[in-house]
N, C-alpha and C positions, 0 to 999 in steps of 0.2 A: 671711530668716534672718540672724543676726548672724555676721559674719566676724571671728573672734577675732584673727588676725594683723593685719589692717588696723586694727581697733579699738585694739589695744595700741600699734600704731605711731603712730596719731593721738594717743592719750593721751600717749605718750612725747614727741611733738613739742610738745604744749601745755606739759608739765612743763619740757622743756628750754628752750623759748622764754621761759617765766616766769622761769627761773633766769638766762637771758642778759639779760633786761630788768633784773632786780635787780642783776646785776653791772654793767651799763652805767650804771644810775642811781646805784649805790652808790660809785663811784670815778671820778675824773677822770683817772687815770693812763692813759697810752697803752697799756700792756700789758693793763690791765683792759678797755679798749675793744676791743683786738684779740682778747682771749679771748671777749668778748661777741659779736663778729662771728663767730668760729669756732663758738661754741655756736648762734648763730642759723642758720648754714649747716647744722649738724648737724640742727637742727629741721626745716629745709626738706627735707633729705634724708629724714628720717623721714616727713614728709608724703608725699613721693614714693613711698616704700616702701609706705605705707598705700594709696595710689592704685594701685600696682602689684598688691598683693595683692587689692584690692577689684574690680579691673577684670575683666570677662569678655569684652570685645570686643578683638580683636587690635590694632586701631588704638590703643586707649588703653594696652594693655600695652606696645606699642612706644614710645609717647610717654613713659610713665613710666620705661621702661628707659633711654631716651636722656636724659631729664631727670635721672635719678639719676646717670648717668655724668658729666654736665656739672657737677652740684652737687658730686660727689666731687672733681673737679678743682679747684673753688673751695675746697673744704675743705682740700686739700693746700696750696694757695697761702696760705690764711689761717693754717694751722698754721705755715708757714715764717715769716710775718710775726710771729706770736706768739712763736715760738721765738727769733727774732732780737731781740725786745724784752725778753723776760723773762730773768732777774730784775731786771736793771738797765736803766734807760731809756737806750737808745742808738739812733741812727738806723739805719734799715734800709738795707743796702747794695744 
C-alpha cells in the first residue's frame, strides 16, 4: 500500500534538491552557495521524514528520529551562515 505522507515527503525532497542544485549552479556568490547548502539540508531532512513515516520497525523509526534531529541542527547552523552572508557579502564571524 502506498504511504502518502512518506511519498509526499520524498517528492518534496527531490523538488527541493533540484531547486538547490539550480541555485548552486546558477550563481557563484557565496550567499547563493550558502542558500543552496541550506536547501540541500532541508531536502535531506525531508528524506529523513519520509523514512520516518514509511518505517514500521522501531529500530528504523528511532534511527530516522535521531537522524532528523541531527539534520535539524545542521539546518540551524546553515541558516546562521546564510543570514550572516545575505544580502551583502561579508565574512562570517
